N, C-alpha and C positions, 0 to 999 in steps of 0.2 A: 408518681400521679393516683395509683391506689389509693396513698393514703390520704390524698386530698378529697377524695370522693368520700373515704370514711368519715372523715371531718365533716365535711359539706352536709354528709346525710344525718348527723346529729345536729349541728348548727342550722341547718336549715328548719326543723321544726322549731325551735326555740325562736327563733325569727318570728317565724308565721304566731308563735303564741303569744307573744309580746305585741304585736301589732293586731292580733285581736284583741288581746287586753286592752290597748290602750284606743282602740276604736269601741270598746262597750263603754270604758269609762267616758268617754268624750260623749256619746251619745245616749247610754240606757242608765248611767248609774253613777256614785261618787261616795264619797264618806266625808262627813263634815262633822268636827269638834265644837261644839256648842260650849260658847263664850257667857259666861255671866249667869244670873239667877233667873232672867226673865220669864223662862219657861218653869220655873219650880213649882211645884215637886214635879211635875210630869218629866221632865228633863232636867238633868242635874250638871253643874259645871266641869266643864273638861270631860262630859260623856261624849264619846264617839256613834253617830248614828249614820246608817244608809240613805242616803239621798235617790230617789228615781226622779229622773229627769223627762221620763214620757207618761207620768201616772196624771190621771184625771183628777183636778181640784173641784172638790165640794165643800160644804157646811163643814166647820169643824178639822179641818184637814190642818195638818203642821207643816209649813211649808219652810224653803229655804229662800231668801231673796239678795242680790246684789243691794247694798245700800246706798252707794254712790250714787247720788242723785236725787233719792229718795229722802234720806235723813238730813236735810240741810243745816239742820242745829246744832248739828255733832262735829264741832270741826275735827275731831279724829276719824273721821270716816273717809278711805280711801276708795281706789277704784277696785280693790281686792275683798273691802268689805262685807261680809255676810251677816244677814240678820236672823235667826229661826224665830217664826211666830205663828200664831192659830189664825185661818180665815175665819171672821166673822160675818162677813159682810160679802155677799157676791156681787159682780156689777150688776147694776140695777136694784139690788135689794132697796127695798125701806127698811132701816135699822132704828131701833127703839130700844131702850134701857129705861126700867123705870126705877123708882128710889129702893125697892126694894131687894134691886141686882136681878130682876128676870128679865131675860132677855127676848124680843120679838121681831121677827124678821118677817115683811110683807102679812103683816098682823098675827103672826103664828108663832106662839110660845115656842121657843127652842129650849132644848136639855143644856146644860152646862155641867154635865156629871163628873167632868175630868179636873173640875175645881170645887171646892166647898162652899157651904153658902154665905161665909164670913169672907170669903175670898172675891164671892160677885157682888159685893159691895164695897168692900175696903178698898178704895182706891180706883175701882171700876167708873164711878161716876164725874171723872175728871176728864174733861173734854176741852183742848185747844183748839182743835181743828177747825182753821178758818174757813175751808169748804162748807163745813157745816151750817154757815151764817149764822154763827150765835147760837146756835140750838145746844142746850146742856143736857147731858143724858141726865135722867132719875127725874126727870120734868113731864114725861108723858108727849114729848115732842118728839120727832124722828127727821132723820136725813137719807137721802139716796144715795149710794154709791155708784160713783160715775160709770158709764159705758168703759169697758177694759181695764178695770181697777179692781183693788180689793181693800176690803177695810179690814186690819189685822190688830189683833192684840196677843201679849204675853199672858201666859196662864197665870203667872205672879203679878198682878193688875198693879199693886202697889211699889212694883220697882219693876216698870215695864216701860222702855222707851219704845211706842210702837204709835199706830194709824192716829191715838189721841192727839199726840204732838207734830209728826211730822206730815199727816195728812195719808192719803190713799195711795197702795202700791201699785203699780202698772203691772201689767199681765208682764210686758215685755221685760221686767226684771225679776223674775221669777225663775229660778233655776231646777227647783223640782221640789217633789214632794218628800218629808221625812217618813220612814219606816225604821222599826228596831223588830230585832227577830222576836221570836215566838217565846223562847225562854225569857224575855223582860218582862219582870211584872207588871210594867205600864204598859204595854203592848196595846190593850184594850184603848186606852188614853190617847195613844199617839196616833193610831193605825185606826182610828173612829172617824166612819163618815156619815154619822148618825146625824140625821136632821130633826130630829124630834126628842 
């Protein structure tokens, strides 16, 4: 009987620790593997990053969302397919891209310091988004992000399948916000919450 008590005394903390870890993973954070080059050079293909499930989403936040039901153009998307993109437009925002690659949200010029000047125009001005009612980026026209949805783009605009093609991302599909550790050289670009 004494031996069972001893075994139980060291097994119980392990079980409790595992349960706590599962609960934390379920509700607070997770590890995500970046697949593809749509966020290059900010995030690399096969890079592993941390996702915070309860973090606040703001302009320029990099998010993870479930693409199932969002990207109806891609036949390879399954119920477990996740996309990593940057939030450009928040619910209710009026979004305008000018031909020089400058971004305006609600009439205010926004910083895009996470990408080069060339990246701001190369590919960015392509827009197939039906909800934008034919508005083309770079023409001085704008569109409004619907309530409860986000307009997202990949940093590598010329090689990113994003809101320009499949539309707005519902809040309900967002899994969390991407964070990288302090030693990562791109931490200020990924962990940015700057709005100007």
